[in-house]
C-alpha positions as CSV (number, residue, x, y, z in Angstrom):
1,M,-41.0,-14.7,-79.2
2,T,-37.4,-15.0,-77.9
3,N,-37.4,-11.4,-76.8
4,I,-40.6,-11.9,-74.8
5,K,-39.1,-14.9,-73.0
6,N,-35.9,-13.0,-72.1
7,E,-38.0,-10.1,-70.8
8,A,-40.0,-12.5,-68.7
9,A,-36.8,-14.1,-67.3
10,T,-35.5,-10.7,-66.4
11,A,-38.8,-9.7,-64.7
12,A,-39.2,-13.0,-62.8
13,P,-36.0,-14.5,-61.3
14,S,-35.8,-18.3,-61.4
15,R,-36.1,-20.4,-58.2
16,W,-32.3,-20.8,-58.1
17,E,-31.9,-17.0,-58.3
18,R,-34.5,-16.5,-55.5
19,L,-32.7,-19.1,-53.4
20,R,-29.3,-17.5,-54.0
21,Q,-30.7,-14.1,-53.0
22,S,-32.2,-15.6,-49.9
23,L,-28.9,-17.0,-48.8
24,L,-27.2,-13.7,-49.5
25,D,-29.9,-12.0,-47.3
26,I,-29.1,-14.4,-44.5
27,R,-25.4,-13.9,-45.0
28,Y,-25.6,-10.1,-44.8
29,G,-28.7,-9.8,-42.6
30,T,-30.3,-7.3,-45.0
31,A,-33.8,-8.7,-45.4
32,W,-34.6,-11.2,-42.7
33,P,-35.4,-10.2,-39.1
34,E,-32.5,-10.7,-36.8
35,E,-34.4,-13.0,-34.5
36,I,-35.2,-15.4,-37.4
37,I,-31.5,-15.4,-38.4
38,I,-30.3,-16.2,-34.9
39,V,-32.9,-18.8,-34.2
40,S,-32.3,-20.5,-37.6
41,S,-28.5,-20.5,-37.1
42,A,-28.9,-21.8,-33.6
43,L,-31.0,-24.7,-34.8
44,V,-28.5,-25.6,-37.5
45,V,-25.6,-25.5,-35.0
46,G,-27.6,-27.7,-32.6
47,L,-28.5,-30.3,-35.2
48,G,-24.9,-30.3,-36.5
49,T,-23.4,-30.7,-33.0
50,G,-25.9,-33.5,-32.3
51,L,-24.8,-35.3,-35.4
52,G,-21.1,-34.6,-34.6
53,A,-21.6,-36.0,-31.0
54,A,-23.3,-39.1,-32.4
55,F,-20.4,-39.7,-34.9
56,F,-17.9,-39.0,-32.2
57,I,-19.4,-41.5,-29.7
58,R,-19.8,-44.2,-32.4
59,L,-16.2,-43.6,-33.4
60,L,-15.1,-43.8,-29.8
61,A,-16.9,-47.2,-29.4
62,E,-15.2,-48.6,-32.5
63,I,-11.8,-47.6,-31.3
64,Q,-12.5,-49.1,-27.9
65,R,-13.5,-52.4,-29.6
66,F,-10.3,-52.4,-31.6
67,S,-8.3,-51.7,-28.4
68,I,-9.9,-54.6,-26.6
69,Y,-9.3,-56.8,-29.7
70,V,-5.5,-55.9,-29.6
71,Q,-5.3,-56.6,-25.9
72,G,-7.0,-59.9,-26.4
73,R,-4.6,-60.9,-29.1
74,I,-1.2,-60.0,-27.6
75,G,-2.0,-59.8,-23.8
76,L,-3.5,-57.2,-21.5
77,I,-0.3,-55.5,-20.4
78,I,1.6,-55.4,-23.7
79,G,-1.6,-54.6,-25.6
80,T,-2.6,-51.7,-23.4
81,L,0.9,-50.2,-23.4
82,L,1.3,-50.6,-27.2
83,I,-2.1,-49.3,-28.2
84,M,-2.0,-46.3,-25.9
85,G,1.6,-45.4,-26.8
86,L,0.8,-45.5,-30.6
87,A,-2.3,-43.5,-30.0
88,G,-0.3,-40.9,-28.1
89,L,2.1,-40.6,-31.1
90,V,-0.7,-40.1,-33.6
91,V,-2.6,-37.6,-31.4
92,G,0.6,-35.5,-30.8
93,Y,1.3,-35.5,-34.5
94,M,-2.2,-34.3,-35.3
95,I,-2.1,-31.5,-32.8
96,E,1.4,-30.5,-33.8
97,Q,0.7,-30.4,-37.5
98,W,-2.9,-29.3,-37.9
99,A,-4.5,-27.7,-34.8
100,S,-2.7,-26.8,-31.6
101,E,-6.0,-25.7,-30.2
102,A,-7.0,-29.3,-30.0
103,K,-4.5,-29.9,-27.2
104,G,-5.9,-30.5,-23.7
105,H,-9.5,-30.2,-22.7
106,G,-10.6,-27.5,-25.2
107,V,-13.0,-25.3,-23.2
108,P,-10.4,-22.6,-22.4
109,E,-9.7,-22.3,-26.1
110,V,-13.4,-21.6,-26.7
111,M,-13.5,-19.0,-23.9
112,E,-10.4,-17.4,-25.3
113,A,-12.0,-17.2,-28.8
114,I,-15.0,-15.4,-27.3
115,A,-13.0,-13.1,-25.1
116,I,-10.2,-12.2,-27.5
117,N,-11.0,-13.2,-31.1
118,G,-14.7,-12.3,-31.5
119,G,-15.7,-16.0,-31.4
120,H,-13.5,-16.9,-34.4
121,I,-12.4,-20.5,-34.4
122,R,-10.7,-22.3,-37.3
123,P,-12.9,-24.9,-38.9
124,R,-10.2,-27.6,-38.9
125,V,-10.2,-27.5,-35.1
126,A,-13.5,-29.5,-35.0
127,I,-12.1,-32.3,-37.3
128,V,-8.8,-32.6,-35.5
129,K,-10.5,-32.5,-32.1
130,I,-12.9,-35.3,-32.9
131,F,-10.2,-37.7,-34.1
132,A,-7.6,-36.8,-31.5
133,S,-10.1,-37.1,-28.7
134,A,-11.5,-40.4,-30.0
135,L,-8.0,-41.9,-30.1
136,T,-7.1,-40.5,-26.7
137,I,-10.3,-41.7,-24.9
138,G,-11.0,-44.8,-27.0
139,T,-7.6,-46.4,-26.3
140,G,-7.9,-45.7,-22.5
141,G,-6.9,-42.1,-21.9
142,S,-8.4,-40.7,-18.8
143,A,-10.5,-37.8,-20.1
144,G,-14.2,-36.9,-20.7
145,R,-16.2,-36.9,-23.9
146,E,-17.9,-33.5,-23.2
147,G,-14.8,-31.2,-23.7
148,P,-14.2,-32.4,-27.3
149,I,-17.9,-32.1,-28.2
150,V,-18.1,-28.7,-26.7
151,Q,-15.2,-27.5,-28.8
152,V,-16.6,-29.2,-31.9
153,G,-19.9,-27.5,-31.4
154,A,-18.3,-24.2,-30.8
155,A,-16.1,-24.5,-33.9
156,L,-19.2,-25.4,-35.9
157,G,-21.0,-22.3,-34.7
158,S,-18.0,-20.1,-35.3
159,T,-17.6,-21.6,-38.8
160,L,-21.2,-21.0,-39.7
161,G,-21.0,-17.4,-38.6
162,Q,-17.8,-16.8,-40.5
163,I,-19.3,-18.3,-43.7
164,F,-22.2,-15.9,-43.6
165,K,-20.0,-13.1,-42.5
166,F,-22.0,-12.5,-39.3
167,S,-20.9,-9.8,-36.8
168,D,-18.7,-10.8,-33.9
169,E,-21.7,-10.7,-31.5
170,R,-23.6,-13.1,-33.6
171,I,-20.6,-15.4,-33.9
172,I,-20.2,-15.4,-30.2
173,T,-23.8,-16.3,-29.8
174,L,-23.4,-19.3,-32.1
175,V,-20.2,-20.4,-30.3
176,A,-22.2,-20.4,-27.1
177,C,-25.0,-22.4,-28.9
178,G,-22.5,-25.0,-30.0
179,S,-21.0,-25.3,-26.5
180,A,-24.5,-25.8,-25.0
181,A,-25.3,-28.4,-27.7
182,G,-22.1,-30.3,-26.9
183,I,-23.0,-30.8,-23.2
184,A,-26.7,-31.5,-24.1
185,A,-25.7,-34.2,-26.6
186,T,-23.1,-35.8,-24.4
187,F,-25.1,-36.2,-21.2
188,N,-28.6,-36.0,-22.8
189,A,-29.0,-33.0,-20.5
190,P,-30.3,-29.9,-22.4
191,I,-30.9,-27.8,-19.3
192,A,-27.4,-28.3,-17.9
193,G,-26.0,-27.7,-21.4
194,T,-27.8,-24.4,-21.6
195,I,-26.7,-23.2,-18.1
196,F,-23.1,-24.4,-18.8
197,A,-22.9,-22.2,-21.9
198,M,-24.3,-19.2,-19.9
199,E,-22.3,-19.8,-16.7
200,V,-19.0,-21.0,-18.0
201,I,-18.6,-20.0,-21.6
202,L,-20.3,-16.6,-21.7
203,S,-20.3,-15.8,-17.9
204,S,-23.5,-13.9,-18.7
205,F,-27.2,-14.5,-18.3
206,T,-29.1,-12.5,-20.9
207,I,-32.4,-13.2,-22.7
208,R,-30.8,-12.3,-26.0
209,Y,-28.4,-15.3,-25.7
210,F,-30.6,-17.5,-23.7
211,G,-33.3,-18.2,-26.3
212,A,-30.8,-19.2,-29.0
213,V,-28.8,-21.3,-26.6
214,V,-31.9,-23.2,-25.5
215,I,-32.9,-24.0,-29.1
216,S,-29.5,-25.3,-29.9
217,A,-29.3,-27.4,-26.8
218,V,-32.7,-28.9,-27.3
219,S,-32.1,-29.7,-31.0
220,A,-28.8,-31.4,-30.2
221,S,-30.4,-33.4,-27.5
222,I,-33.1,-34.6,-29.9
223,V,-30.6,-35.7,-32.5
224,S,-28.5,-37.4,-29.8
225,R,-31.5,-39.3,-28.5
226,A,-32.5,-40.4,-32.0
227,F,-29.0,-41.9,-32.7
228,L,-27.9,-42.9,-29.2
229,G,-31.1,-43.6,-27.3
230,N,-33.2,-41.8,-24.8
231,Q,-30.9,-42.4,-21.8
232,P,-28.5,-40.0,-20.0
233,A,-24.8,-40.7,-20.0
234,F,-25.3,-42.7,-16.9
235,S,-28.3,-43.1,-14.5
236,V,-28.2,-42.7,-10.7
237,P,-30.8,-43.8,-8.3
238,S,-33.1,-41.5,-6.4
239,Y,-31.7,-41.2,-2.9
240,P,-33.6,-39.0,-0.4
241,L,-32.3,-36.8,2.4
242,S,-33.0,-39.4,5.1
243,N,-32.3,-37.3,8.2
244,L,-31.6,-33.6,8.9
245,G,-28.6,-34.8,10.9
246,E,-26.9,-35.5,7.5
247,I,-26.5,-31.8,6.8
248,P,-23.3,-31.4,8.8
249,I,-21.9,-34.4,6.9
250,Y,-22.7,-32.8,3.6
251,I,-21.1,-29.6,4.8
252,L,-17.9,-31.6,5.5
253,L,-18.2,-33.2,2.0
254,G,-18.4,-29.7,0.5
255,I,-15.3,-28.6,2.3
256,L,-13.4,-31.8,1.2
257,S,-14.7,-31.4,-2.3
258,A,-13.1,-28.0,-2.5
259,G,-9.8,-29.4,-1.5
260,V,-10.0,-32.2,-4.1
261,A,-11.0,-29.6,-6.8
262,V,-8.0,-27.4,-6.1
263,L,-5.7,-30.4,-6.0
264,F,-7.0,-31.4,-9.4
265,I,-6.4,-28.0,-10.8
266,K,-2.9,-27.7,-9.5
267,S,-1.9,-31.3,-10.4
268,L,-3.2,-30.9,-14.0
269,Y,-1.4,-27.6,-14.7
270,G,1.7,-28.7,-12.8
271,A,2.0,-31.6,-15.1
272,E,1.3,-29.4,-18.1
273,E,4.1,-27.1,-17.1
274,V,6.5,-30.1,-16.8
275,F,5.6,-31.5,-20.2
276,D,5.7,-28.1,-21.8
277,N,9.2,-27.5,-20.6
278,W,10.5,-30.7,-22.1
279,N,12.5,-29.9,-25.2
280,I,11.0,-32.8,-27.2
281,R,8.4,-32.9,-30.0
282,M,4.7,-33.0,-29.1
283,P,4.1,-36.6,-30.3
284,Y,6.7,-37.9,-27.8
285,K,5.1,-35.9,-25.0
286,T,1.6,-37.2,-25.7
287,A,2.9,-40.8,-26.1
288,I,4.7,-40.7,-22.8
289,G,1.6,-39.2,-21.1
290,L,-0.6,-42.1,-22.3
291,L,2.0,-44.7,-21.4
292,L,2.1,-43.3,-17.8
293,T,-1.7,-43.3,-17.8
294,A,-1.6,-47.0,-18.9
295,A,0.8,-47.8,-16.1
296,V,-1.6,-46.3,-13.6
297,G,-4.6,-48.1,-15.2
298,L,-2.9,-51.5,-15.1
299,L,-2.7,-51.2,-11.3
300,F,-6.5,-51.7,-11.0
301,P,-8.2,-55.1,-11.6
302,H,-10.5,-53.8,-14.3
303,Q,-8.7,-50.6,-15.3
304,E,-11.5,-48.6,-13.8
305,V,-9.5,-45.3,-13.9
306,L,-9.0,-45.5,-17.7
307,G,-11.4,-43.8,-20.1
308,P,-14.1,-41.4,-19.0
309,G,-15.2,-43.7,-16.2
310,V,-18.8,-42.7,-16.3
311,H,-20.2,-46.2,-16.4
312,A,-18.1,-47.2,-13.4
313,I,-19.5,-44.2,-11.6
314,G,-23.1,-45.2,-12.4
315,E,-22.6,-48.8,-11.4
316,T,-21.0,-48.0,-8.1
317,I,-23.7,-45.5,-7.1
318,A,-26.5,-47.8,-8.3
319,E,-25.2,-50.5,-5.9
320,N,-25.1,-47.9,-3.0
321,I,-21.3,-48.0,-2.8
322,N,-20.6,-51.7,-2.1
323,V,-16.8,-51.4,-2.3
324,S,-14.3,-50.7,0.5
325,I,-13.1,-47.3,1.6
326,G,-9.5,-48.3,0.6
327,F,-10.5,-49.1,-2.9
328,L,-12.5,-45.8,-3.2
329,A,-9.4,-43.9,-2.1
330,A,-7.3,-45.8,-4.6
331,L,-9.8,-44.9,-7.3
332,L,-9.7,-41.2,-6.3
333,V,-5.9,-41.0,-6.4
334,G,-5.6,-43.2,-9.5
335,K,-8.1,-41.1,-11.5
336,L,-6.3,-37.9,-10.4
337,L,-3.0,-39.3,-11.6
338,A,-4.4,-40.8,-14.8
339,T,-6.1,-37.6,-15.8
340,T,-3.1,-35.5,-15.0
341,F,-0.8,-37.7,-17.2
342,T,-3.4,-37.8,-20.0
343,L,-4.3,-34.1,-20.3
344,G,-1.1,-32.6,-18.8
345,S,1.0,-34.2,-21.6
346,G,-1.2,-32.6,-24.3
347,N,-3.6,-35.4,-25.2
348,S,-7.2,-34.4,-26.1
349,G,-10.2,-34.8,-23.9
350,G,-12.4,-33.2,-21.3
351,V,-12.2,-32.7,-17.5
352,F,-15.9,-32.9,-16.8
353,A,-16.2,-36.7,-16.5
354,P,-12.9,-37.1,-14.5
355,G,-14.2,-34.5,-12.1
356,L,-17.4,-36.3,-11.6
357,F,-15.5,-39.6,-11.1
358,M,-13.3,-38.1,-8.4
359,G,-16.3,-36.5,-6.8
360,A,-18.2,-39.8,-6.7
361,A,-15.2,-41.5,-5.1
362,L,-14.8,-38.8,-2.5
363,G,-18.5,-38.8,-1.7
364,G,-18.4,-42.6,-1.5
365,I,-15.6,-42.4,1.1
366,V,-17.5,-39.8,3.2
367,G,-20.8,-41.7,2.9
368,T,-19.3,-45.1,3.8
369,I,-17.5,-43.7,6.9
370,A,-20.7,-41.8,8.0
371,H,-22.8,-44.9,7.4
372,S,-20.5,-47.1,9.5
373,L,-20.5,-44.5,12.3
374,W,-24.2,-43.4,12.2
375,P,-26.1,-46.0,10.2
376,G,-29.5,-44.5,11.3
377,V,-28.5,-41.1,10.0
378,A,-26.4,-41.6,6.9
379,V,-28.6,-44.4,5.5
380,N,-27.4,-44.3,1.8
381,P,-23.7,-43.8,1.0
382,G,-24.6,-43.6,-2.6
383,A,-26.3,-40.3,-1.9
384,Y,-23.0,-38.8,-0.9
385,A,-21.4,-40.0,-4.1
386,I,-24.0,-38.1,-6.1
387,V,-23.5,-34.9,-4.1
388,G,-19.7,-35.4,-4.3
389,M,-19.8,-35.5,-8.1
390,A,-21.5,-32.1,-8.3
391,A,-19.4,-30.5,-5.5
392,V,-16.0,-31.5,-6.9
393,F,-16.9,-30.4,-10.4
394,A,-18.4,-27.1,-9.1
395,G,-15.2,-26.4,-7.2
396,A,-13.0,-27.1,-10.2
397,A,-15.1,-25.3,-12.8
398,R,-16.7,-22.6,-10.5
399,A,-20.0,-23.6,-12.0
400,P,-22.4,-24.5,-9.2
401,I,-25.6,-24.1,-11.1
402,T,-24.4,-26.4,-13.9
403,A,-23.2,-29.0,-11.4
404,V,-26.5,-29.0,-9.6
405,L,-28.5,-29.3,-12.8
406,I,-26.4,-32.0,-14.4
407,V,-26.9,-34.3,-11.4
408,F,-30.6,-33.4,-11.3
409,E,-31.1,-34.3,-14.9
410,M,-29.3,-37.6,-14.4
411,S,-31.4,-38.5,-11.3
412,N,-34.7,-36.8,-12.3
413,D,-35.4,-36.3,-8.6
414,Y,-35.5,-33.3,-6.3
415,K,-35.1,-35.2,-3.0
416,L,-31.3,-34.4,-2.7
417,I,-31.6,-30.8,-3.9
418,L,-30.9,-29.3,-0.4
419,P,-27.6,-31.1,0.3
420,L,-26.7,-30.8,-3.4
421,M,-27.0,-27.0,-3.4
422,L,-25.4,-26.6,0.0
423,A,-22.3,-28.7,-0.9
424,T,-21.8,-27.3,-4.4
425,V,-22.0,-23.7,-3.3
426,L,-19.8,-24.3,-0.3
427,S,-17.2,-26.1,-2.5
428,T,-17.2,-23.3,-5.0
429,L,-16.7,-20.6,-2.4
430,I,-13.9,-22.4,-0.6
431,A,-12.2,-23.3,-3.8
432,E,-12.5,-19.7,-5.0
433,L,-10.8,-18.4,-1.8
434,T,-8.1,-21.1,-1.9
435,H,-7.4,-20.8,-5.7
436,P,-8.8,-17.8,-7.5
437,E,-8.6,-19.4,-11.0
438,S,-10.9,-22.3,-12.2
439,I,-9.7,-25.3,-14.2
440,Y,-10.8,-23.4,-17.3
441,T,-9.6,-19.8,-16.6
442,L,-6.2,-20.8,-15.2
443,K,-5.0,-21.8,-18.7
444,L,-6.0,-18.3,-20.0
445,K,-4.4,-16.6,-17.0
446,L,-1.1,-18.3,-17.8
447,K,-1.3,-16.7,-21.3
448,G,-1.8,-13.3,-19.7
449,I,-5.6,-13.3,-20.2
450,S,-7.7,-12.3,-17.2
451,L,-11.4,-12.8,-17.6
452,F,-14.2,-10.9,-15.8
453,R,-17.7,-12.0,-16.9
454,G,-16.3,-13.6,-20.0
455,R,-14.2,-10.6,-21.1
456,D,-10.5,-10.0,-21.0
457,V,-10.1,-6.9,-18.8
458,D,-6.7,-7.0,-17.2
459,V,-4.9,-5.0,-19.9
460,L,-2.2,-3.9,-17.4
461,Q,-0.8,-7.4,-17.3
462,A,0.7,-6.7,-20.7
463,V,2.9,-3.8,-19.5
464,T,5.9,-4.3,-17.2
465,V,7.0,-2.0,-14.4
466,R,10.3,-1.4,-16.2
467,E,8.5,0.3,-19.1
468,V,6.7,3.0,-17.1
469,M,8.7,3.4,-13.9
470,T,10.4,6.7,-13.1
471,T,14.2,6.2,-13.0
472,D,15.2,9.8,-12.1
473,V,14.3,9.5,-8.5
474,K,15.0,12.1,-5.9
475,T,16.2,10.6,-2.6
476,V,17.2,11.7,0.9
477,P,19.9,10.3,3.2
478,K,18.7,8.7,6.4
479,D,20.5,11.0,8.7
480,I,19.0,14.4,7.7
481,S,16.7,16.1,10.2
482,I,13.0,16.4,9.8
483,V,13.5,20.2,9.3
484,E,15.7,19.5,6.3
485,L,13.1,17.0,5.1
486,S,10.4,19.6,5.3
487,D,12.5,21.9,3.2
488,R,13.0,19.1,0.6
489,F,9.3,18.6,0.4
490,G,8.7,22.3,-0.1
491,E,11.4,22.6,-2.8
492,T,10.4,19.5,-4.9
493,H,6.5,19.6,-4.4
494,T,6.7,15.8,-4.1
495,H,4.9,13.6,-1.5
496,G,7.5,11.0,-0.8
497,F,11.2,10.2,-0.9
498,P,13.2,6.9,-0.9
499,V,15.6,7.0,2.1
500,M,19.1,5.9,1.3
501,D,21.7,4.3,3.6
502,D,25.3,5.4,3.7
503,D,26.4,2.7,1.3
504,G,23.8,3.7,-1.3
505,S,21.3,0.9,-0.5
506,L,17.7,1.5,0.2
507,Y,17.0,2.2,3.9
508,G,13.3,2.9,3.7
509,L,10.6,5.3,2.4
510,V,9.4,8.5,3.9
511,T,6.2,10.4,2.9
512,I,4.8,13.8,3.7
513,G,2.2,11.9,5.9
514,D,5.1,10.5,8.0
515,L,6.4,14.0,8.5
516,D,2.9,15.4,9.5
517,R,2.4,12.6,12.1
518,A,5.9,13.3,13.5
519,V,5.2,17.0,13.9
520,A,1.8,16.2,15.4
521,R,3.5,14.0,18.1
522,G,5.9,16.9,18.9
523,V,9.1,15.1,18.2
524,P,12.3,17.1,18.5
525,R,13.5,19.1,15.5
526,R,16.7,17.2,15.4
527,T,14.9,13.9,14.8
528,T,16.3,12.1,11.8
529,V,14.5,10.7,8.8
530,A,15.6,7.2,9.8
531,E,13.4,7.5,12.9
532,I,10.1,8.3,11.2
533,C,10.4,6.5,7.8
534,T,9.0,3.1,6.9
535,P,12.1,0.8,7.1
536,R,13.1,-1.4,4.3
537,D,12.0,-4.7,5.9
538,K,8.4,-3.4,6.1
539,L,8.2,-1.9,2.6
540,I,5.9,-3.1,-0.1
541,Y,7.8,-3.0,-3.4
542,T,7.9,-4.3,-6.9
543,T,10.5,-5.4,-9.5
544,P,11.1,-4.2,-13.1
545,H,9.8,-7.4,-14.7
546,E,6.6,-7.7,-12.8
547,S,3.5,-6.5,-14.5
548,V,1.9,-3.1,-13.8
549,G,-1.3,-4.9,-12.9
550,E,0.5,-6.7,-10.0
551,A,2.1,-3.4,-8.8
552,L,-1.3,-1.7,-8.9
553,A,-2.8,-4.5,-6.8
554,R,-0.2,-4.0,-4.1
555,M,-0.6,-0.3,-4.1
556,G,-4.4,-0.7,-3.8
557,T,-4.2,-3.0,-0.8
558,R,-2.6,-0.2,1.3
559,G,-3.8,2.9,-0.6
560,L,-0.2,3.8,-1.5
561,G,0.6,6.5,-4.0
562,R,4.0,5.2,-5.0
563,L,5.9,1.9,-4.9
564,P,9.7,1.5,-4.9
565,V,11.1,-0.7,-7.7
566,L,14.0,-2.9,-6.5
567,D,16.5,-4.8,-8.5
568,E,15.6,-8.5,-8.8
569,R,19.2,-9.6,-8.0
570,D,19.8,-7.1,-5.2
571,S,16.6,-6.5,-3.1
572,N,18.3,-3.4,-1.5
573,K,19.2,-1.7,-4.7
574,L,16.7,1.0,-5.8
575,V,16.2,1.2,-9.6
576,G,13.1,3.4,-9.8
577,V,9.7,4.3,-8.5
578,V,6.2,3.7,-9.8
579,R,3.7,6.5,-9.1
580,R,0.0,6.9,-9.9
581,G,0.8,8.9,-12.9
582,D,2.9,6.1,-14.2
583,I,0.0,3.7,-13.8
584,I,-2.2,6.0,-15.9
585,R,0.5,6.1,-18.6
586,A,0.7,2.3,-18.4
587,Y,-3.0,1.9,-18.9
588,N,-2.9,4.1,-22.1
589,I,0.1,2.0,-23.4
590,A,-1.8,-1.2,-22.7
591,L,-5.0,0.0,-24.5
592,T,-3.0,1.1,-27.5
593,R,-1.1,-2.3,-27.7
594,R,-4.3,-4.3,-27.2
595,A,-6.0,-2.4,-30.0
596,E,-3.0,-2.9,-32.3
597,I,-2.8,-6.6,-31.8
598,Q,-6.6,-7.1,-32.1
599,H,-6.5,-4.9,-35.3
600,R,-3.7,-7.0,-36.8
601,T,-5.5,-10.3,-35.9
602,K,-8.8,-9.0,-37.4
603,R,-7.1,-7.9,-40.6
604,M,-5.7,-11.4,-41.0
605,R,-9.1,-13.0,-40.5
606,L,-10.7,-10.7,-43.0
607,R,-8.0,-10.7,-45.7
608,N,-6.8,-14.3,-45.4
609,I,-3.5,-13.4,-47.0
610,D,-1.8,-16.2,-48.9
611,G,1.8,-17.1,-48.3
612,T,1.8,-15.6,-44.7
613,E,1.6,-17.2,-41.3
614,F,2.1,-16.7,-37.6
615,V,5.0,-18.6,-36.1
616,E,6.0,-18.9,-32.4
617,I,9.7,-19.0,-31.6
618,H,10.9,-20.5,-28.3
619,L,14.1,-18.9,-27.1
620,D,16.8,-21.0,-25.4
621,P,19.6,-19.5,-23.3
622,D,22.2,-19.8,-26.0
623,D,20.2,-18.3,-28.9
624,R,21.7,-15.4,-30.7
625,V,19.0,-12.8,-29.8
626,V,19.0,-13.5,-26.1
627,G,20.3,-10.4,-24.2
628,R,19.8,-8.2,-27.3
629,S,17.0,-5.6,-27.8
630,L,14.5,-5.7,-30.6
631,Q,16.1,-2.5,-32.0
632,E,19.4,-4.3,-32.4
633,V,17.7,-7.3,-34.1
634,A,15.3,-5.3,-36.3
635,A,17.9,-4.5,-39.0
636,E,18.3,-8.3,-39.6
637,L,14.6,-9.1,-39.9
638,P,13.0,-9.6,-43.3
639,R,11.1,-6.5,-44.5
640,E,7.7,-8.1,-44.3
641,A,8.2,-9.7,-40.8
642,I,6.3,-8.3,-37.8
643,L,6.9,-9.4,-34.2
644,V,3.5,-9.5,-32.7
645,S,4.0,-10.5,-29.1
646,V,6.4,-11.9,-26.5
647,R,5.0,-14.4,-23.9
648,R,7.2,-14.2,-20.8
649,R,6.5,-16.1,-17.5
650,G,2.8,-16.3,-18.3
651,K,2.5,-12.6,-19.3
652,V,1.9,-11.5,-22.9
653,L,4.0,-8.4,-23.9
654,I,3.8,-6.3,-27.1
655,P,7.5,-5.9,-28.2
656,H,9.0,-2.5,-28.8
657,G,12.4,-1.1,-29.5
658,D,14.0,-1.6,-26.1
659,T,12.4,-5.0,-25.4
660,I,15.3,-7.3,-24.3
661,F,14.9,-10.9,-25.4
662,Q,15.3,-13.4,-22.5
663,P,15.6,-17.2,-22.2
664,G,12.3,-18.9,-22.2
665,D,10.5,-16.1,-24.2
666,Q,8.0,-17.3,-26.8
667,V,8.1,-14.7,-29.6
668,T,5.1,-14.7,-32.0
669,A,5.9,-13.3,-35.4
670,F,3.9,-12.7,-38.6
671,V,6.0,-13.6,-41.6
672,R,5.9,-14.7,-45.2
673,S,6.3,-18.5,-45.6
674,Q,9.5,-18.1,-47.6
675,D,11.1,-16.1,-44.7
676,I,10.7,-18.7,-42.0
677,D,14.2,-20.1,-42.5
678,T,15.6,-16.6,-42.3
679,I,13.7,-16.0,-39.0
680,K,15.0,-19.2,-37.6
681,A,18.6,-18.3,-38.5
682,I,18.2,-14.9,-36.9
683,F,16.8,-16.1,-33.7
684,G,18.6,-19.4,-33.3
685,G,21.5,-19.2,-35.7
686,S,24.1,-21.9,-35.7
687,K,24.0,-22.3,-31.9
688,R,21.2,-24.9,-32.0
689,D,20.0,-27.4,-34.5
690,G,16.2,-27.0,-34.4
691,H,13.3,-28.0,-36.6
692,V,10.3,-25.9,-37.8
693,Q,6.7,-26.9,-37.2
694,I,4.2,-24.7,-39.1
695,E,0.5,-24.2,-39.2
696,R,-1.0,-22.1,-42.0
697,N,-3.0,-18.9,-41.5
698,V,-3.5,-19.3,-37.7
699,T,-4.2,-16.7,-35.0
700,P,-1.2,-15.5,-33.0
701,D,0.7,-17.9,-30.6
702,K,-0.4,-21.0,-32.5
703,T,2.6,-22.0,-34.6
704,I,5.9,-23.3,-33.1
705,I,9.5,-23.0,-34.1
706,S,11.8,-25.1,-31.9
């Protein structure tokens, strides 16, 4: 009897075995149709993001209540400064110790994960982002709720994909799903969330992604409505286009919105550069940032510029802008400063809501002035505030479709659709011409990552001119005749020569085309090279430490076949030439390096080696390795240490033997945990007394030694 039962058990697996096998089928995609797997995963990500958004918003409300309680007990000014300063310390400590990706507004990190890391985001990022952002915004930091929830949703999607060992393409789809769900849950706007994921995160509109993203956004919105109510983040009235004469005013608003958007981008990243260059620990930077934010907020009667500010936006628009132009201008400047201090110092939060706030203030100013001048034409100043919201955000994020739809979903009315579309597109185009990078892509550009349709394509940014330039350059003196020049061209079979002055400095550049044009004009045979060459002051040139991508761009604008390379300290000293053949060689070098670093990173993700980690070393001018080459330093390095990259002036370089370390370099190394002190001694030595800050098993450029 026992044997019969055992045979039956073998023949018919238990329900637990069948469940386990089903999960394995999902994990490896061996039995279930791919569409079912993607749709099911998108649904899970949407539901999870909706729950995360509900938790985050509730947590935010509790922290706000506590902040108000503290302010009531010890006084508004002291209470605000105390609570925000302490919050900055805690936020900085969390970011420093557990997840540096949680710094700032979060969306660029999601875009970087998609473009570079196959959508892989560490699970801990979601947890740190929720609490760091809740502390930042809840205590009064000027930032939006949407950025943190987008990053949380993206991290959830990435984590689900990694658990089930999905392909990179599936993981990227789930990251986009989480991003859409974040916007949908925050603003109760599933359409805008879907388009945000396609327009900003993926930069690609495809049916394959669209279906999954829609499902995730809708499910997140349903969960958000169940927990938080069936209202958008803030409601705006339905203002019509009263008169066609308003169109020129809306055009002016679009132009001004582009200016505010570019100013927002430059201010934010200018402050970030200042704070990053401070040689103090992250908790002190974030605390100072929030204290400065508090100081700005205390200048206003009701601290309107603190927090996201969405309710203040809604109330002002609902009352058809019943405040003065001066107060609106103060709100615009105050919000710009408060957001710059909050996010530029490294605190956690989004830029969506501050952009809407500034746009509403700008639109209110334009609408109020227009109404005072032409009351029969510009009937509703509030309408201009609505359009200004969309236009400023579109100019900053380069996302006009998302901007139009978010305002449409908040107003539920098409009456303003014409001026809305006109102003947002105009703002986007002018901002693009004025400042090529958006508020999201600029952060990646500073890391040496150039995105085109959501993919990193500018591989030549990782190779410097010095690495590929030709140093054995044949030159000609300026006083030889064109007859002798013709003989030189025939002997060398080259198409251009640098022309040198009597003192050895660069005089100009002469090409075979210059010679042909001189002969065609019938110039005398005794004419010298100096008379037909391009003189030094009109030359386009490059320097050794510029990227090959920048050199190629200069060559392309004039169709040049070569570019002289001049010394950075002496602009008349020729050190080499870059030719088209050198560009091709640089491209091959860049592809090889990119493949190598992606391979190393992928191996780390798959193997999850214990006892190893990435660390980032910031070099000061007096450090031991400054001025030395990697080849010189290599003999001192531990056997298992690998130098992965060097970030220099916004460019990411792959180090090789003759790479010279310079002050300000950020060197990323992959080492065993027990070798960190050795690495610190080699790079810093006894010349500085630093401290080590470590994050375990992170992707490159995420751990800091300072």
